[in-house]
C-alpha positions in Angstrom: -23.2 -17.9 17.6 -23.6 -21.6 18.0 -21.2 -23.7 20.1 -19.4 -25.1 17.1 -16.2 -23.5 15.8 -14.1 -20.7 17.0 -15.5 -17.2 17.2 -12.7 -15.8 15.0 -13.4 -18.3 12.2 -16.4 -16.2 11.3 -15.3 -12.8 12.6 -15.0 -10.3 9.7 -12.0 -8.4 11.2 -10.1 -11.5 11.8 -10.9 -12.8 8.3 -9.8 -9.5 6.7 -6.5 -9.5 8.7 -5.8 -13.1 8.0 -6.6 -12.8 4.3 -4.3 -9.8 4.1 -1.5 -11.7 5.9 -1.8 -14.8 3.8 -2.1 -12.8 0.5 0.8 -10.5 1.3 3.3 -13.0 2.6 4.6 -14.2 -0.7 4.7 -10.8 -2.3 6.4 -9.2 0.7 9.1 -11.9 0.5 9.7 -10.9 -3.2 9.9 -7.2 -2.2 12.5 -7.9 0.5 14.4 -10.1 -1.9 14.8 -6.9 -4.1 16.4 -5.1 -1.1 13.3 -3.0 -0.4 11.5 -2.8 2.9 7.7 -3.1 3.0 7.5 0.4 4.4 9.5 1.7 1.3 7.3 -0.4 -1.0 4.2 1.1 0.5 5.5 4.7 0.1 6.6 4.2 -3.5 3.4 2.4 -4.4 1.2 5.0 -2.8 2.9 7.8 -4.7 2.6 6.1 -8.1 0.0 7.7 -10.2 -0.1 11.0 -8.3 1.0 14.1 -10.3 1.5 16.5 -7.4 2.3 13.8 -5.0 1.0 13.5 -1.4 1.6 15.3 1.8 3.3 13.3 4.5 0.0 13.0 6.4 -1.8 11.7 3.3 1.1 9.3 2.7 1.0 8.0 6.3 -2.8 7.3 6.0 -2.2 5.5 2.6 0.6 3.4 4.0 -1.2 2.5 7.2 1.6 4.0 9.3 2.2 6.8 11.7 3.5 10.2 10.4 6.9 10.1 12.2 7.7 6.7 10.7 6.7 7.9 7.2 8.7 11.1 7.6 11.9 9.0 8.4 11.2 6.8 5.4 10.7 9.8 3.2 14.0 11.3 4.4 15.8 8.2 3.5 14.2 8.0 0.1 14.9 11.7 -0.6 18.6 11.0 0.2 18.6 8.1 -2.2 17.1 10.3 -5.0 13.9 8.3 -5.2 11.6 11.0 -3.8 11.6 14.8 -3.8 9.8 17.3 -1.5 8.2 20.4 -2.9 6.7 23.3 -0.8 3.1 24.1 -1.5 2.8 27.4 -3.4 -0.2 28.5 -1.4 0.7 27.2 2.0 4.4 27.0 2.9 3.6 24.7 5.9 2.4 22.0 3.5 5.0 19.9 1.7 4.3 17.6 -1.1 6.3 14.4 -1.6 6.5 12.8 -5.0 8.5 10.3 -7.0 11.6 11.3 -9.0 12.2 9.6 -12.3 14.5 7.2 -10.4 11.7 6.5 -8.0 9.3 5.9 -10.8 11.7 3.4 -12.4 12.2 1.6 -9.0 8.5 1.4 -8.2 7.5 0.3 -11.8 9.5 -2.9 -11.4 7.9 -3.6 -8.1 4.5 -2.9 -9.4 5.0 -5.3 -12.2 5.7 -8.0 -9.6 2.7 -6.9 -7.5 0.4 -7.1 -10.5 1.6 -10.6 -11.3 1.1 -11.6 -7.7 -2.4 -10.1 -7.7 -3.3 -11.9 -11.0 -2.4 -15.3 -9.4 -4.5 -14.5 -6.3 -7.5 -13.3 -8.3 -7.3 -16.2 -10.8 -7.8 -18.6 -7.8 -11.1 -16.8 -7.1 -12.4 -16.6 -10.6 -13.3 -13.3 -12.4 -16.8 -13.0 -10.9 -15.7 -13.6 -7.3 -12.7 -11.3 -7.8 -15.0 -8.5 -8.9 -17.4 -9.1 -6.0 -14.5 -9.1 -3.5 -13.0 -5.9 -4.8 -16.3 -4.1 -4.8 -17.2 -5.3 -1.3 -13.8 -4.2 0.1 -14.0 -0.9 -1.7 -17.5 -0.3 -0.2 -16.3 -1.2 3.2 -13.4 1.2 3.0 -15.6 4.0 1.6 -17.8 3.7 4.6 -15.0 4.4 7.0 -15.0 7.7 8.8 
């Protein structure tokens, strides 16, 4: 690296984290304005489009959170009627978590806002760059152990 500029200005991990922070800030504000925490948003969004649902472990990985924290969030959402738990028919130790109809309705309104926000972000890049960015990020994620 040459002597000009800060190291982090060209460091991939910093750029990814900073881009995520900048891109998420406005949307997270909208989510909180709806009375929903970011943890709840991530759980609901992660479950959207899953027929059987996810296990708590899978949900924790999808939400980028630890399992105990996700378990507490799931407990709260089950009490609110937004999620349900179902024991696996083959392995009683495995429990599936999925959206209830009320949970589907709640997350659908948030997803509509998320899609609007995403459209604004990607429009700023242009369609070609947006496709390149999505493909590059997906490739990076797929290479993870």
